[in-house]
N, CA, C and O of each residue as an XYZ file, in Angstrom:
596
protein
N     -12.737      4.946     23.807
C     -11.876      5.716     24.082
C     -11.795      5.322     26.199
O     -11.740      6.211     27.049
N     -11.809      4.233     26.410
C     -11.709      3.869     27.534
C     -10.460      3.291     27.442
O      -9.441      3.603     28.059
N     -10.648      2.297     26.501
C      -8.921      1.467     26.102
C      -7.249      3.342     26.139
O      -6.196      3.640     26.705
N      -7.827      3.671     25.527
C      -7.000      5.059     25.495
C      -6.839      5.882     26.829
O      -5.785      6.448     27.119
N      -7.668      5.898     27.407
C      -7.734      6.909     28.895
C      -6.834      5.384     30.058
O      -6.072      5.666     30.983
N      -7.104      4.290     29.769
C      -5.750      3.544     30.635
C      -4.963      3.658     30.361
O      -3.989      3.615     31.113
N      -4.884      3.943     28.714
C      -3.098      3.620     28.593
C      -2.949      4.824     29.224
O      -2.059      4.756     30.072
N      -3.571      6.120     29.135
C      -2.556      7.718     29.411
C      -2.451      7.317     30.836
O      -1.453      7.826     31.347
N      -3.219      6.490     31.753
C      -3.137      6.973     33.074
C      -2.061      5.753     33.496
O      -1.371      5.820     34.513
N      -2.023      4.462     32.415
C      -0.463      3.728     33.114
C       0.503      4.345     32.976
O       1.285      4.453     33.920
N       0.872      5.226     31.183
C       2.179      5.832     31.104
C       2.166      7.272     31.602
O       2.991      8.015     31.071
N       1.203      7.894     32.722
C       1.146      8.727     33.192
C       2.556      9.018     33.414
O       3.116      9.542     32.451
N       3.267      8.804     34.451
C       4.661      8.863     34.879
C       5.371      8.946     33.866
O       5.991     10.008     33.928
N       5.621      8.367     32.927
C       6.814      8.476     31.754
C       7.165      9.163     31.016
O       8.129      9.014     30.265
N       6.199     10.349     31.118
C       6.297     11.981     29.766
C       5.232     12.278     29.341
O       4.322     11.905     30.081
N       4.907     12.818     28.422
C       3.870     13.026     27.232
C       3.838     11.807     26.373
O       4.663     11.172     25.716
N       2.099     11.700     26.729
C       1.648     10.988     25.686
C       1.293     11.574     24.867
O       1.112     12.791     24.916
N       1.075     10.751     23.760
C       0.630     11.393     22.256
C      -0.533     10.167     21.553
O      -0.079      9.026     21.463
N      -1.489     10.318     21.235
C      -2.318      9.241     20.726
C      -2.876     10.306     19.485
O      -3.066     11.519     19.405
N      -3.046      8.928     18.422
C      -3.476      9.694     17.158
C      -3.277      8.254     16.248
O      -2.426      7.370     16.146
N      -4.920      8.670     15.517
C      -5.062      7.668     14.778
C      -3.962      6.582     13.919
O      -3.819      5.365     14.038
N      -3.338      7.479     13.107
C      -2.444      6.658     12.181
C      -1.131      7.718     12.413
O      -1.003      8.561     13.301
N       0.023      7.296     11.035
C       1.240      7.678     11.366
C       1.049      8.907     10.636
O       1.867      9.815     10.787
N       0.085      9.040      9.878
C       0.110     10.645      9.169
C      -0.550     10.890      9.983
O       0.350     10.861     10.823
N      -1.109     11.047     10.355
C      -1.643     12.229     12.041
C      -0.448     12.702     12.728
O      -0.024     13.850     12.866
N       0.112     11.327     13.223
C       1.662     11.855     14.192
C       2.493     12.947     13.160
O       2.837     14.098     13.428
N       2.657     12.328     12.131
C       3.932     12.978     11.624
C       3.592     14.454     10.996
O       4.568     15.160     10.744
N       1.992     15.095     10.663
C       1.260     16.035     10.616
C       1.107     16.814     12.376
O       0.987     18.034     12.484
N       1.134     16.019     13.439
C       1.101     17.136     14.978
C       2.956     17.533     14.695
O       3.412     18.574     15.166
N       3.677     16.750     14.048
C       4.920     16.876     14.949
C       6.055     17.268     14.003
O       7.192     17.571     14.365
N       5.454     17.211     12.328
C       6.188     18.398     11.258
C       5.133     18.939     10.414
O       4.938     18.668      9.230
N       4.565     19.629     11.057
C       3.150     20.496     10.339
C       3.802     21.205      9.343
O       2.918     21.850      8.780
N       5.128     21.492      8.693
C       5.471     22.503      7.495
C       6.083     21.147      6.541
O       6.078     21.236      5.313
N       6.519     20.103      7.128
C       6.748     18.942      6.297
C       6.091     18.368      5.401
O       4.982     17.915      5.681
N       6.710     18.229      3.878
C       6.182     18.284      2.816
C       5.663     16.634      2.247
O       5.282     16.805      3.405
N       5.431     15.825      1.912
C       5.088     14.696      1.499
C       5.974     14.587      0.146
O       5.937     15.236     -0.899
N       6.836     13.438      0.606
C       7.724     13.416     -0.955
C       7.357     13.333     -2.254
O       6.556     12.419     -2.453
N       7.674     13.999     -3.262
C       7.204     13.791     -4.506
C       6.827     11.771     -4.603
O       5.736     11.364     -5.002
N       8.081     10.714     -4.111
C       7.765      9.335     -4.645
C       6.582      9.335     -4.163
O       5.608      8.877     -4.761
N       6.551      9.960     -2.800
C       5.187      9.506     -2.146
C       3.977      9.654     -2.064
O       3.221      9.075     -1.283
N       3.706     10.452     -2.877
C       2.303     11.588     -3.244
C       1.582     10.154     -4.047
O       2.138      9.191     -4.575
N      -0.098     10.536     -3.850
C      -1.047      9.125     -3.539
C      -0.868      9.415     -5.121
O      -0.595     10.500     -5.635
N      -1.144      7.859     -5.927
C      -1.335      7.842     -7.378
C      -2.131      8.439     -8.140
O      -2.103      8.562     -9.364
N      -3.025      8.903     -7.199
C      -4.692      9.547     -7.720
C      -4.315     11.366     -8.363
O      -5.183     12.039     -8.919
N      -3.029     11.814     -8.144
C      -3.081     13.083     -8.111
C      -2.372     12.524     -9.539
O      -2.602     13.329    -10.441
N      -1.843     11.758     -9.842
C      -1.336     11.129    -11.628
C      -2.046     10.659    -12.626
O      -1.654     10.334    -13.747
N      -3.161     10.632    -12.160
C      -4.069      9.873    -13.087
C      -4.333      8.300    -13.048
O      -4.586      8.015    -11.877
N      -4.375      7.196    -13.835
C      -4.817      6.094    -13.750
C      -3.377      5.448    -13.750
O      -2.515      6.293    -13.991
N      -2.875      4.145    -13.539
C      -2.119      3.752    -13.560
C      -2.573      2.790    -14.503
O      -3.604      2.136    -14.349
N      -1.522      2.666    -15.844
C      -1.710      1.787    -16.519
C      -0.618      0.689    -17.379
O       0.323      0.993    -18.111
N      -1.012     -0.374    -17.080
C       0.160     -1.179    -17.959
C      -0.535     -2.226    -18.040
O      -1.127     -2.808    -17.131
N      -0.414     -2.732    -20.203
C      -0.736     -3.526    -20.260
C      -1.927     -3.818    -20.650
O      -2.079     -3.477    -21.823
N      -3.094     -4.428    -20.073
C      -4.216     -4.790    -19.682
C      -4.876     -4.177    -18.614
O      -6.099     -4.034    -18.632
N      -4.079     -3.750    -17.555
C      -4.251     -3.992    -16.559
C      -4.636     -2.075    -16.138
O      -4.003     -1.187    -16.710
N      -5.576     -1.803    -15.242
C      -5.731     -0.006    -15.247
C      -6.132     -0.338    -13.896
O      -6.583     -1.329    -13.320
N      -5.827      0.763    -13.618
C      -5.787      1.285    -11.697
C      -5.450      2.580    -11.473
O      -4.429      3.265    -11.407
N      -7.256      2.768    -11.324
C      -7.740      4.298    -11.125
C      -7.681      4.424     -9.479
O      -8.530      3.971     -8.711
N      -6.448      5.166     -9.102
C      -6.935      5.150     -7.683
C      -7.949      6.183     -7.264
O      -8.454      6.178     -6.141
N      -8.319      7.333     -8.477
C      -8.477      8.299     -7.769
C     -10.659      7.550     -8.007
O     -11.499      7.735     -7.126
N     -10.964      6.804     -9.356
C     -11.914      6.643     -9.354
C     -11.938      5.267     -8.557
O     -12.564      4.373     -9.126
N     -11.505      5.031     -7.643
C     -11.536      3.671     -6.965
C     -11.942      2.626     -8.014
O     -13.061      2.114     -8.017
N     -10.913      2.313     -8.968
C     -11.496      1.322    -10.060
C     -10.332      0.455    -10.460
O      -9.365      1.099    -10.865
N     -10.205     -0.780    -10.441
C      -9.417     -1.288    -11.246
C     -10.407     -2.353    -11.997
O     -11.362     -2.949    -11.499
N      -9.882     -2.428    -13.409
C      -9.605     -3.392    -14.055
C      -8.647     -4.242    -15.232
O      -7.826     -3.819    -16.047
N      -8.919     -5.007    -15.067
C      -7.833     -5.782    -15.976
C      -8.786     -6.791    -16.955
O      -9.500     -7.741    -16.635
N      -8.478     -6.150    -18.369
C      -9.025     -6.454    -19.849
C     -10.503     -5.847    -19.854
O     -11.492     -6.205    -20.493
N     -10.299     -4.608    -18.755
C     -11.720     -3.976    -18.919
C     -12.612     -4.178    -18.144
O     -13.498     -3.361    -17.894
N     -12.467     -5.739    -17.458
C     -13.564     -5.849    -16.762
C     -13.075     -5.429    -15.034
O     -11.948     -5.611    -14.575
N     -13.978     -4.978    -14.465
C     -13.376     -4.562    -12.844
C     -13.062     -5.725    -11.980
O     -13.609     -6.788    -12.274
N     -12.339     -5.689    -11.053
C     -11.411     -6.718    -10.183
C     -12.049     -5.665     -8.765
O     -11.794     -4.462     -8.705
N     -12.794     -6.318     -7.830
C     -12.996     -6.253     -6.738
C     -11.958     -6.116     -5.485
O     -11.738     -7.078     -4.748
N     -11.300     -4.766     -5.290
C     -10.195     -4.765     -4.807
C     -10.823     -3.812     -3.957
O     -11.763     -3.084     -4.277
N      -9.949     -3.884     -2.279
C     -10.090     -2.795     -1.344
C      -9.279     -1.622     -1.846
O      -8.486     -1.745     -2.779
N      -9.557     -0.135     -1.017
C      -8.735      0.565     -1.238
C      -6.975      0.264     -0.791
O      -6.319      1.285     -0.997
N      -6.436     -0.478     -0.440
C      -5.651     -0.696      0.025
C      -4.801     -1.819     -0.822
O      -3.595     -1.904     -1.050
N      -5.784     -2.549     -1.152
C      -4.890     -3.468     -2.448
C      -4.932     -2.880     -4.076
O      -4.405     -3.301     -5.105
N      -5.899     -1.597     -3.763
C      -5.665     -0.923     -5.095
C      -4.315     -0.384     -5.329
O      -3.548     -0.451     -6.289
N      -4.230      0.365     -3.760
C      -2.790      1.240     -3.751
C      -1.715      0.164     -3.835
O      -0.603      0.507     -4.238
N      -1.895     -0.866     -3.558
C      -0.668     -1.517     -3.065
C      -0.594     -1.862     -5.104
O       0.227     -1.234     -5.772
N      -1.432     -2.762     -5.693
C      -1.414     -2.831     -6.717
C      -0.921     -1.426     -7.633
O      -0.230     -1.210     -8.628
N      -1.444     -0.907     -6.992
C      -0.967      0.486     -8.367
C       0.492      0.604     -8.187
O       1.172      0.938     -9.157
N       0.884      0.432     -7.376
C       2.333      0.969     -6.678
C       2.947     -0.057     -7.618
O       3.883     -0.023     -8.417
N       2.264     -0.782     -7.313
C       3.486     -2.563     -8.233
C       3.316     -1.933     -9.728
O       4.386     -1.846    -10.330
N       2.515     -1.616    -10.220
C       2.661     -1.638    -11.375
C       2.800     -0.617    -11.796
O       2.229     -0.351    -12.854
N       3.485      0.215    -11.244
C       4.119      1.720    -11.496
C       5.341      1.988    -11.963
O       6.167      1.107    -11.724
N       5.818      3.157    -12.702
C       7.143      2.650    -12.876
C       8.239      3.061    -11.834
O       7.753      3.329    -10.736
N       9.311      3.150    -11.897
C       9.556      1.743    -12.578
C       9.587      0.534    -12.771
O      10.703      0.169    -12.402
N       8.901     -0.494    -13.212
C       8.529     -1.875    -13.259
C       9.956     -2.881    -13.042
O      10.882     -3.359    -13.698
N       9.481     -2.836    -11.800
C      10.994     -3.768    -10.910
C      10.620     -3.956     -9.607
O       9.614     -3.521     -9.045
N      11.594     -4.708     -9.118
C      11.210     -4.785     -7.323
C      10.648     -3.735     -6.642
O      10.990     -2.621     -7.039
N       9.971     -3.781     -5.835
C       9.553     -2.640     -5.091
C      10.124     -3.264     -3.275
O       9.624     -4.295     -2.823
N      10.804     -2.743     -2.747
C      11.236     -2.877     -1.431
C       9.888     -3.099     -0.140
O       8.692     -3.022     -0.420
N      10.481     -3.404      1.381
C       9.471     -3.463      1.803
C       9.244     -2.105      2.130
O       8.190     -1.474      2.218
N      10.347     -1.790      2.284
C      10.420      0.047      2.792
C       9.639      0.949      1.988
O       9.054      1.874      2.551
N       9.550      0.783      0.639
C       9.134      1.641     -0.436
C       7.751      1.284     -0.678
O       7.029      2.098     -1.254
N       7.239      0.019     -0.258
C       5.629     -0.346     -0.438
C       4.934      0.396      1.004
O       3.761      0.767      1.002
N       5.920      0.563      2.329
C       5.504      0.966      3.050
C       4.919      2.759      3.442
O       4.098      3.430      4.068
N       6.196      2.804      2.421
C       6.396      4.200      2.433
C       5.001      5.333      1.449
O       4.375      6.356      1.731
N       5.050      4.612      0.530
C       3.685      5.034     -0.478
C       2.876      4.474     -0.748
O       2.131      4.890     -1.635
N       2.572      2.924      0.070
C       1.087      2.851      0.320
C       0.541      3.281      2.021
O      -0.415      3.961      2.395
N       1.291      2.768      2.562
C       1.016      2.424      4.238
C       0.816      4.909      4.302
O      -0.181      5.577      4.578
N       2.126      5.340      3.945
C       2.302      6.430      4.593
C       3.263      6.222      5.662
O       3.125      7.044      6.568
N       4.164      5.406      5.833
C       4.772      5.064      6.848
C       6.055      4.491      6.790
O       6.363      4.028      5.692
N       6.830      4.412      7.642
C       8.240      4.451      7.959
C       8.226      2.690      8.146
O       7.360      2.097      8.789
N       9.205      2.125      7.543
C       9.027      0.379      7.894
C      10.022      0.118      9.046
O      11.208      0.419      8.911
N       9.494     -0.502     10.303
C       9.641     -0.924     11.683
C      10.135     -1.608     11.429
O      11.138     -1.520     12.138
N      10.286     -2.807     10.530
C      10.909     -4.288     10.598
C       9.620     -5.357     10.119
O       9.697     -6.354      9.401
N       8.800     -4.948     10.583
C       7.545     -6.320     10.592
C       7.069     -6.344      9.452
O       6.366     -5.376      9.163
N       7.249     -7.352      8.466
C       6.607     -6.804      7.350
C       5.299     -7.623      7.913
O       4.429     -6.859      7.494
N       4.810     -8.339      8.373
C       3.616     -9.187      8.788
C       2.065     -8.587      7.701
O       1.342     -9.343      7.051
N       1.889     -6.702      7.830
C       0.977     -6.314      7.543
C       1.041     -6.434      5.785
O       0.181     -6.925      5.054
N       2.267     -5.855      5.419
C       2.570     -6.214      3.880
C       2.330     -7.299      3.407
O       1.689     -7.362      2.358
N       2.675     -8.177      3.899
C       2.718    -10.135      3.697
C       1.133    -10.200      3.862
O       0.591    -11.111      3.235
N       0.283     -9.331      4.645
C      -1.084    -10.278      4.481
C      -1.802     -9.402      3.664
O      -2.853     -9.911      3.275
N      -1.586     -8.148      3.224
C      -2.411     -7.506      2.370
C      -1.798     -7.906      0.899
O      -2.187     -7.403     -0.155
N      -0.890     -8.783      1.005
C      -0.461     -9.053     -0.884
C      -0.483    -10.652     -1.043
O      -0.224    -11.257     -2.083
N      -0.877    -11.270      0.306
C      -1.791    -12.690      0.562
C      -3.197    -12.317     -0.379
O      -3.472    -12.747     -1.499
N      -3.975    -11.371      0.475
C      -5.396    -11.304     -0.243
C      -5.127    -10.709     -1.550
O      -5.553    -11.380     -2.491
N      -4.583     -9.721     -1.822
C      -4.672     -9.591     -3.400
C      -4.410    -10.174     -3.915
O      -5.084    -10.229     -4.944
N      -3.332    -11.114     -3.827
C      -2.992    -12.356     -4.512
C      -3.862    -13.822     -5.285
O      -3.694    -14.482     -6.310
N      -4.956    -13.845     -3.987
C      -6.234    -14.223     -4.087
C      -7.052    -13.565     -4.993
O      -7.164    -14.254     -6.007
N      -7.753    -12.390     -5.070
C      -8.020    -12.159     -5.651
C      -7.869    -11.771     -7.180
O      -8.734    -11.532     -8.023
N      -6.070    -11.791     -7.287
C      -6.069    -11.616     -9.002
C      -5.983    -13.057     -9.294
O      -6.375    -13.262    -10.443
N      -5.757    -13.726     -8.918
C      -6.057    -15.056     -9.440
C      -7.401    -15.266    -10.413
O      -7.426    -15.801    -11.521
N      -8.366    -14.758     -9.761
C      -9.660    -15.091    -10.308
C      -9.694    -13.899    -12.112
O     -10.613    -13.841    -12.929
N      -8.450    -13.215    -12.144
C      -7.995    -12.714    -13.799
C      -7.593    -13.032    -14.184
O      -6.400    -12.730    -14.164
N      -8.095    -14.107    -15.082
C      -7.673    -15.048    -16.672
C      -6.348    -14.151    -17.181
O      -6.566    -12.962    -17.416
N      -5.101    -14.621    -17.346
C      -4.064    -13.993    -17.722
C      -3.445    -12.673    -17.138
O      -2.671    -11.962    -17.779
N      -3.914    -12.385    -15.700
C      -3.770    -11.558    -15.093
C      -2.573    -11.158    -14.645
O      -1.556    -11.622    -15.160
N      -2.513    -10.296    -13.683
C      -0.870    -10.187    -13.248
C      -0.916    -11.049    -12.350
O      -1.727    -11.961    -12.194
N       0.464    -10.593    -11.408
C       1.251    -11.819    -10.462
C       1.671    -11.050     -9.729
O       1.946     -9.914    -10.114
N       1.867    -11.496     -8.283
C       2.959    -10.130     -7.254
C       3.703    -11.529     -6.867
O       3.260    -12.536     -6.314
N       4.929    -11.232     -7.339
C       5.911    -12.321     -6.675
C       6.513    -11.998     -5.497
O       6.373    -10.860     -5.048
N       6.876    -12.457     -5.175
C       8.099    -12.364     -4.162
C       9.577    -12.256     -4.150
O      10.162    -13.311     -4.399
N      10.437    -11.035     -3.875
C      12.104    -11.206     -4.072
C      12.634    -11.673     -2.076
O      12.986    -10.997     -1.110
N      12.473    -12.707     -2.252
C      12.661    -12.990     -0.972
C      13.993    -12.282     -0.394
O      15.194    -12.331     -0.660
N      12.957    -11.419      0.772
C      13.870    -11.195      1.637
C      14.647     -9.370      1.003
O      15.615     -8.687      1.338
N      13.491     -9.243     -0.064
C      13.658     -7.816     -0.458
C      12.547     -7.062     -0.747
O      12.480     -5.906     -0.330
N      11.429     -7.681     -1.575
C      10.310     -7.035     -1.569
C       9.410     -7.874     -2.735
O       9.519     -9.100     -2.702
N       8.674     -7.377     -3.593
C       7.465     -7.540     -4.471
C       8.243     -7.236     -5.818
O       9.336     -6.714     -6.036
N       7.148     -7.824     -6.732
C       7.040     -7.379     -8.590
C       5.969     -7.534     -8.829
O       5.181     -8.048     -8.034
N       5.658     -7.127    -10.000
C       4.179     -7.541    -10.717
C       4.996     -8.181    -11.610
O       6.187     -7.921    -11.784
N       4.146     -9.293    -12.361
C       4.294     -9.754    -13.696
C       3.143    -10.266    -14.167
O       2.170    -10.499    -13.450
N       3.192    -10.467    -15.383
C       1.667    -10.976    -16.036
C       1.916    -12.343    -16.660
O       2.554    -12.377    -17.712
N       1.213    -14.138    -15.791
C       1.065    -14.758    -16.631
C       1.052    -14.752    -17.729
O       0.873    -13.720    -18.376
N       1.307    -16.320    -18.436
C       0.685    -15.857    -19.800
C      -0.559    -16.720    -19.896
O      -0.852    -17.603    -19.089
N      -1.104    -16.450    -20.728
C      -2.741    -17.428    -21.428
C      -2.910    -18.615    -21.244
O      -4.017    -19.148    -21.168
N      -1.471    -19.373    -21.115
C      -1.439    -20.790    -21.516
C      -0.879    -21.333    -20.042
O      -0.564    -22.511    -19.873
N      -0.802    -20.367    -19.048
C      -0.313    -21.070    -17.703
C      -1.392    -21.595    -16.676
O      -1.037    -22.141    -15.631
């Protein structure tokens, strides 16, 4: 709290200062009547996402590959769920920020790259499982590696 107070004191002459926990809270304050677009709605409302032998159940907080659970964080589950959702295609940085983080893409992809790096590390343990591919300058897509790879 002391840090927030110092920030408010320093910005006191600049105008109105709004402090909030995240972008969703800011949106709720600025646009109380605004509704979440259907494409950005949480996947939990639509049930588990299934793609081949991969199941991402956001509501149940579980991801399984061939029936075996994968230990993923909420953010990693949401990211994998989005990549596995129809249409199976390249998901742009903007789309991923909007649907996974619920926020606007501001040009800095470091948080997304970091999340993908952690997700990839955990998916390597799933034999023949999904792989997150980079489409340079555009975004990411999900593919499955073959058993012999």
